[in-house]
C-alpha positions in Angstrom: 263.1 149.1 117.8 263.2 152.6 119.2 259.8 154.4 119.0 261.4 157.9 119.0 261.3 160.2 116.0 264.0 162.9 115.8 266.9 163.4 118.1 267.3 161.0 121.0 265.9 162.1 124.3 268.1 162.4 127.4 267.3 160.9 130.8 269.0 162.2 133.9 268.4 159.9 136.8 270.1 158.3 139.7 270.0 157.6 143.4 267.7 160.1 145.2 269.5 163.2 146.5 272.5 162.6 144.2 272.4 165.9 142.3 270.0 165.1 139.5 268.3 168.5 139.9 271.6 170.4 139.4 272.6 168.2 136.5 269.1 168.3 135.0 268.8 172.1 135.3 272.2 172.6 133.7 271.5 170.3 130.7 268.0 171.6 130.5 269.4 175.1 130.0 270.7 174.1 126.6 268.8 175.7 123.8 268.4 172.4 122.1 266.5 170.8 125.0 262.8 170.7 126.1 263.1 170.2 129.9 260.7 167.8 131.6 261.0 168.0 135.4 260.2 164.8 137.3 257.2 163.5 135.2 257.3 160.2 137.3 256.9 162.1 140.6 253.5 161.6 142.0 253.9 164.9 143.9 254.3 166.9 140.6 251.3 168.8 139.3 250.7 166.4 136.3 252.6 163.1 136.9 252.6 160.1 134.8 250.3 157.3 136.0 252.6 154.7 137.7 252.0 152.3 140.5 255.1 153.0 142.6 257.3 155.9 143.4 260.3 154.1 141.8 258.4 152.1 139.1 260.2 149.2 137.6 259.6 148.8 133.9 260.9 145.8 132.1 263.1 146.9 129.2 261.2 144.5 126.9 257.9 146.2 127.8 256.1 147.9 124.9 256.5 151.6 124.2 253.0 152.3 125.7 253.8 150.5 129.0 253.4 153.9 130.7 250.8 156.0 129.1 251.7 159.5 127.8 255.5 158.8 127.7 255.5 158.7 123.9 253.7 162.1 123.9 256.3 163.6 126.2 259.2 162.3 124.1 257.5 163.8 121.1 257.5 167.2 122.7 261.1 167.5 121.7 259.9 168.4 118.2 258.4 171.8 117.4 255.3 170.5 115.6 253.9 168.7 118.6 254.7 171.6 120.8 252.8 174.0 118.5 249.8 171.7 118.3 249.8 171.3 122.1 249.9 175.1 122.5 247.1 175.5 120.1 245.1 173.0 122.1 245.8 174.9 125.2 244.3 178.0 123.6 241.2 176.0 122.8 240.9 174.6 126.3 241.2 178.0 127.9 241.8 178.0 131.7 241.4 174.2 131.7 244.6 173.7 129.8 246.5 173.0 133.0 244.7 169.7 133.4 246.3 168.3 130.2 250.0 167.5 130.5 251.2 168.3 126.9 249.3 171.5 126.8 250.5 172.6 130.2 254.1 171.8 129.4 254.0 173.6 126.0 252.5 176.8 127.5 254.9 176.8 130.5 258.0 176.5 128.2 256.7 179.1 125.7 256.3 181.6 128.6 259.4 180.7 130.6 261.9 180.2 127.8 260.5 181.2 124.3 263.9 180.7 122.7 264.1 177.0 123.8 260.4 176.6 123.0 261.2 177.5 119.4 264.6 175.8 119.1 264.5 172.6 121.2 264.9 169.4 119.2 264.9 166.8 121.9 263.4 166.2 125.3 265.2 165.8 128.7 263.6 163.7 131.4 265.1 164.8 134.8 263.8 162.3 137.3 265.4 160.1 140.0 262.1 158.3 140.1 262.8 157.0 136.6 265.8 155.0 137.8 264.2 151.6 137.2 262.5 152.7 134.0 265.8 154.0 132.4 266.5 150.7 130.6 263.0 150.8 129.1 263.4 154.4 128.0 266.6 153.5 126.3 265.1 150.4 124.6 261.9 151.9 123.4 262.8 155.6 122.9 266.6 155.5 122.3 267.2 157.5 125.4 270.8 158.6 126.3 271.0 157.9 130.1 273.0 159.9 132.6 273.2 158.1 136.0 274.1 160.1 139.1 275.6 158.4 142.2 276.5 159.8 145.6 278.2 158.8 148.8 275.7 157.1 151.1 276.2 159.5 153.9 275.4 162.4 151.6 272.1 160.9 150.6 271.2 159.8 154.1 272.0 163.2 155.7 269.8 164.8 153.1 266.9 162.5 154.0 267.4 163.2 157.7 267.7 166.9 157.4 264.7 167.2 155.1 262.8 164.7 157.4 261.8 162.7 154.4 260.4 159.2 155.0 262.5 156.2 153.9 261.3 154.9 150.5 262.8 151.4 150.7 259.3 149.8 150.8 258.5 151.0 147.3 261.5 149.0 146.1 260.8 145.9 148.1 257.2 145.8 147.0 258.4 145.2 143.4 259.5 141.5 142.9 261.5 142.3 139.8 263.7 144.8 141.6 264.3 142.4 144.4 265.0 139.5 142.1 267.4 141.4 139.7 269.2 143.6 142.1 268.8 142.5 145.7 270.2 139.0 146.1 273.4 140.2 147.8 271.1 142.0 150.3 268.9 139.1 151.4 270.1 139.1 155.0 269.8 142.9 155.3 266.3 142.8 153.9 265.4 140.2 156.4 266.8 142.4 159.2 264.9 145.4 158.0 261.6 143.5 157.9 262.2 142.3 161.4 263.0 145.8 162.6 261.5 148.4 160.3 261.8 151.1 162.9 265.6 151.2 162.5 265.4 154.4 160.4 269.1 154.6 159.8 269.3 150.9 158.8 266.4 151.4 156.4 268.1 154.4 154.7 271.3 152.4 154.4 269.4 149.5 152.8 267.7 151.9 150.4 271.0 153.4 149.2 272.5 149.9 148.9 269.6 148.7 146.7 270.2 151.6 144.3 274.0 151.0 144.4 273.7 147.3 143.6 271.2 148.1 140.8 273.7 150.7 139.4 276.5 148.1 139.4 274.3 145.6 137.5 273.1 148.2 135.0 276.6 149.4 134.3 277.6 145.9 133.1 274.5 145.7 130.9 274.6 149.2 129.5 278.3 150.4 129.2 277.3 153.3 127.1 275.5 155.0 130.0 277.3 158.0 131.5 277.9 157.7 135.3 278.7 160.9 137.2 279.2 161.3 140.9 277.9 164.2 142.9 281.3 164.5 144.4 283.2 164.8 141.1 280.7 167.3 139.7 281.0 169.4 142.9 284.8 169.3 142.7 285.2 170.3 139.0 281.8 171.5 137.7 282.9 173.3 134.6 285.1 170.5 133.3 282.5 167.8 134.2 279.6 169.7 132.5 281.6 170.6 129.4 282.5 167.0 128.9 278.9 165.9 129.5 277.6 168.3 127.0 280.1 167.0 124.4 278.9 163.4 125.0 275.3 164.4 124.7 275.9 166.4 121.5 274.8 169.7 123.1 276.4 173.1 122.4 278.6 174.3 125.2 278.2 178.1 125.2 279.5 181.0 127.3 276.0 181.4 128.7 276.0 177.8 130.0 279.5 178.2 131.4 278.5 181.3 133.3 275.5 179.5 134.7 277.6 176.6 135.9 280.1 179.0 137.5 277.3 181.0 139.2 275.6 177.8 140.4 278.8 176.3 141.9 280.5 179.3 143.5 277.7 181.2 145.2 278.1 181.9 148.8 274.4 182.7 149.2 273.5 179.2 150.3 274.8 177.8 153.6 275.2 174.0 153.1 274.1 173.5 156.7 270.7 174.9 155.8 270.2 172.2 153.2 267.5 173.6 151.1 265.9 170.9 149.0 266.4 172.3 145.5 268.9 175.1 146.0 270.8 175.4 142.7 273.3 178.1 143.8 275.8 176.8 146.2 279.5 176.5 147.0 279.8 173.1 145.4 283.0 172.1 147.1 281.4 172.8 150.5 278.2 171.0 149.6 280.0 167.8 148.6 281.3 167.1 152.2 278.7 169.0 154.2 277.4 165.7 155.6 280.5 165.4 157.7 279.5 168.3 159.8 275.8 167.3 160.0 276.2 163.7 161.0 277.5 162.6 164.3 280.5 160.3 164.5 278.4 157.3 165.5 276.0 157.7 162.5 278.8 158.4 160.0 280.7 155.4 161.4 277.8 153.1 161.0 277.2 154.2 157.4 280.9 153.7 156.6 281.0 150.3 158.2 277.9 149.0 156.4 278.2 150.8 153.0 281.7 152.1 152.6 283.0 149.1 150.6 280.1 149.3 148.3 280.6 153.0 147.8 284.2 152.3 146.7 282.8 150.0 143.9 280.1 152.5 142.9 282.3 155.6 142.9 284.7 153.8 140.5 281.9 153.8 137.9 281.8 157.6 137.9 283.8 158.8 134.9 286.5 161.5 135.2 286.3 164.4 132.8 288.8 162.8 130.4 286.9 159.5 130.4 283.6 161.2 129.6 285.1 163.2 126.7 286.7 160.1 125.3 283.3 158.4 124.9 281.8 161.4 123.0 
C-alpha cells in the first residue's frame, strides 16, 4: 500500500547524462510542484543516506528503507512545509543542517508562489534509477524515465572527465542478478581489463539500458522519453508530458521551454554540465563532432543494436498524450 498522502509524487530519473536536469527543471517550474534536486546524490549539500551512488532498493522494501524519504515526499503538502519553515526559524543559522528545514526555506525564498501552492513533490535524480520501483510501490510515484544514445552519454563523461561509475552497479548483487545476465561476458572482460575506460563506459550504459528494458515490461505505465526526441520537439514533448502528469501547461512554461531550447548562448562543444539554455537540436547530435571515428564506431558496434531496442521505448508525443 502506498505511504503517500495527497497528490502522487513525481520521479524524473534515467541513465546518467540523459537530460534529467532539463526535464526536471521544466517539470519543477510548474506551480503545483515542490522541486527536490538530486536528494540521492552524495555530492549534494544534504543527501539521503545511501550506501551506493546508484542504490538498488527492492520494490518490496518498507517505506522507511531509506531514512527521510517519507519526510521529503510529505514536503509536497503545505502543512509540512510551514512546520519545516517554523523549525528553521527556531534553529537559526543552523537550519541548513536539517534537510526539510533547508528545503522549505530555500523554496520560500526562491519561489514563494510555488512554496505556497505546490501540492506534490518532484524527485529529479538519475541516482534514483534503481530506487524508482520502490518509490512507486511505497509512495505511489509517477515515474518518468529518460534514455539517451550511448555515444551522447559517453561523450559527456569524457568531456567532463567524470570517472566511470560501473563499479557502483557491479557491487550490488541484486542489480547484477536482475539486469545483467546478458552482459556476463562483458562484465568478465571489464574485470580482466578495468583500465579500458571506453569499454567500461559502454558497459555502464548497457547496464542501464538492459535495466530499462526489464523495467518497461514490469511497469508499462512509466513514461519513457529520449533525450533525442525532447531535443527535436521540446514544446510538443513537454506539453504532452505535463498532460500525463496532471500538471497545468501555461504560457509561462511554454516560454521557458522555448527559451531553454532555442538559445544560441551555449556552444554545444563547450559542454557545460548543467547548462539549461541551449540549441536543443544541436545538442542532440553534438557527440558526433566531439568523438573521433574510431571511438564512435566502437560504441556503435558494441551498443548500437541495444540502442535501437531502447530508443523504441521512448514515446512519441501522440503516444504520451494518449496515455494521459
